[in-house]
N, C-alpha and C positions, 0 to 999 in steps of 0.2 A: 714808369711801370708799377703799380703799386705792389704791394708787399707780395699778393695771393700768386702773381703773375709773371716774376720776376727770373726770369727763366735762367740766368747765373748762381744768384740767389740760390735757387732750389736745387742746381746739381750740384753747386761746387761746395753747398756750408749746409743746407737743409737734407738733400735727400743721397748724401754722395754714399752711405751707406744705412744701413736701420736703426744705428743708435736714437737719431731723434724720435723717429718711428715709434722705436721700441718704447722709450718715456710715455709714450702718448697712448698706446693701446696698453700698458701696463697697467696705468690708473686705472681705466674701465674694465680693467681685465677683474683686478681688488677689489674694487669698492662699488660696482654696476649692483644693483636693486636686482632686476633680472636676473633671475636663473639661468635661465634660455641667452644663449648667446648672441651678437648681433651676427655676426657671420653666420650661424646655423639657422636664423630666420632669414638672412637674404638666401640663402638656397633652396631653402621651402616655397621661394616664391619662383622657382625657377619650373617653366613647362615647356621642357625641353623632348625630343623622340627620342629612340635608338640610335645612334650613330650620329648625333649631333657633332657639327665643328662648332667650338664655340671658341672666341678670343676678347682676352680681358684686355684691357689697356690699364697702365701704372698698376700693377700688380706688387708692386712692394718685392717683400718679404714671403708673398705666397700666403700670407695667413689667411686669407677666403678655403683655399684647397686641403693646409693643412686642418682646418677644423673642421672640414666637412671627409675626410679624405676617404672615410669607408662606404661615403654615401653616393662616390662620383661612378656613374655607368660605364662599365670597361668597354663603351664601342664609343665613348665619347673622344675626341677629338682635340686636345687643348693646347692653343696657342698661349705662351704667355707675353708681355712685354713689358716694359719700363725705357723708358726714356735715360733713365741714369742703370749704366753699364754692373756699377757697386749693387744696386739690387738686384740686379736679374740673376746676378752671381751671388746672393744670400740665396735667392730664390731655389735656382738650380742645386745649391748643397742639399738645404729643406726638402725639396721636395724630389728627388731626382729628375733621372731621364726618360725615365717607363713610358710614363703617364702625358709627360709635358713635351713642347717645343718653347723656345726661349728665344727673342730677339728682341734686339736694343728696335728702340721704333721710337718715333713721332704722328703722336694723335693728330694733327695738322696734315701727316703723307703720311699715312700707313702704305708702306711696301707689296701692300697683298692686292690679287686680283678683284674687278667689282666682282659682287653675288659671291663672296670665297663662305661665310659663316652662320650660322642658322640663329646666334647673338652673341650680340658683344656686350660687354661689362666695364664698368665706367668706375669703381669703388673709393666713393673720395676723388675723387684726380679732377675732373671737368673745370671746379673753380679756380686750379692753375694753369690754363692754358690758353695763353697768348690771344689768338682767335677760335674763339671757342664756336663761332658758327663756318669755319671753315671746318672743324674739327667734327662736329655735329653731320655736316655733309658729309667725309669722309665714311665716317659713323655709317653711313646711310648707303654709302654706294658699294662696303664691302660685306653689307648684309643681303643675304640672299632674298626672294620678294616675300612677308609674312615674317620677315626675321627678327628677331626678337632683344629688343636694347633694355639691358636695365642700369641706371647708371642711381647711385646711392650718394645722401649729401646729408649738410647739418641744417638747423632754422637761425632766425635769429636770437631766440631766449636762449641758446644751447650754451650751455656754461655760463650765462649769466653772474651768477655768485660771484663766480674767480674773475671775474670783467672787473667787478666794485669791490673786490679786495685789490685788485693792483691799480688801482683809481686810488684806491685808500695810498697806497705805501706810495705813490707817485701821481698826487692829485693834476700836476700840472702838463701830466703824460700829453702828449698829443691826440685825439680823437676819443674824450670824452664824450661822453654824452651824444657820439652820433650814433651810436646803435653797432650792433657787428652788423658788417654787410659785407658780403662774398660775390664774384661775377655767377657763381650758378648755386641756388638756397633753396629749401623748401619753399619758400613765398618765390621765387619768379622763375626756379626751375619748368615750371609747367608752358608756358611763355616762352619761354627760347626752345625745347623743345618741338610747341606745337607746328613752325612751321614745314620741321623733315621730314615726320611720324606722324602716325595716326592712330586712335585709343589710350592715351596720352594718360596713364592713371598714377597716382602716389597713395602710398600704403605706409602708414608712420611705426614709429619701432619705439614700443613703450618701457621709458628705464630713466633711469635719474641714478645719482651716483651718494652716498651716503662715507662719504672718507675720512677717517681715524690716523692719520699720519700725517704728519708736515711733510717729510721729503718727496714720497711721492707726488706730492702734488706740489711743490717746489722742483722737482726734477721736470716733469710737462708744461711748466710757464717758461722754464729753463730751454728746456729742446726750441723754442722757437724762437722765432726771430729776435720777440725783446733778450734770447738769452746773452746772444751775441756783444749788446750794448753793455751788458752789468757787469762792472767789475766782480772779484768776492766777497766783500764787503757790501753791496748790495745785493746780492745772490743772500747775504748770511742775514741782513736786516731784515728781508723779506722772508725766508725761513724763519726768524725770530714772531712775525708777525703770525704766519699759519700757526704756529706755537699757541701764542697767544688766542688767535679765535678760537684753539682745539679744547683748550685750558676753560672757555667763558663757555663754549656748548655744547661740548664734551664729541661730537661730528660738526664735521658742513655737509649744506644738502647743495649738491648743484645740481643743477638743472640739465635735462640733458634731449634735446630736437635732434632726433635721426628720423630720415627716413632714404623711400627709394620709389625714383617712379619706372614703373614699367612704358615700355611705347612698342610701336609693330611700324616697319617696313610696310606704305601701302601696297 
């Protein structure tokens, strides 16, 4: 199974808690060019009525809702799920019980009745699901007629300059020259959603990163699967490479390619 969908690794190493996730969020938060945050941009696209029943899959530590806490209509009923109990525990600690309910759940077998929700949200998580078709079928099942599905993801060009830097450090690393690919991306999401939903549209979020410090960028790299294979000496060597690049350039520009698909149940 590929790195994106290795469930044992994701649950036991990558998303056991929010540590690795936090390193990636922190890089975007500190060095993004667009002052209007991604989570607020996502929330702007929700077209839901009063009293809506909302489900988020793979909620992580609840960043979408923390970024928009004052904007959430009091009448919404929000169910947050994640396949990681540790992530869900952190979301509960940060968001509390008043506005939200929490449940450990696998998107491939959702523990909810047919037609339970007005909206389902999958924020940067569909590419982790082993059987994506099964999950999309489940999402469609739990949506009410005309219910909305919102799915964010990244594109092939996302952080390509960082990939080039990694390849510069490790030129014989497997995968060089293959390009970024994932099971659900901006480039292939439309065709995967089309069999299950109608009116599938894509909106892209304009941004970039201008990185001025080595350590946060190194922490981002080490938070991923590559980090689990690196010795301390290798980590220090790569961090020094980033420092050298910053000394030569002043800043490191990183392309971002982020967006959201919106679809509707027929």
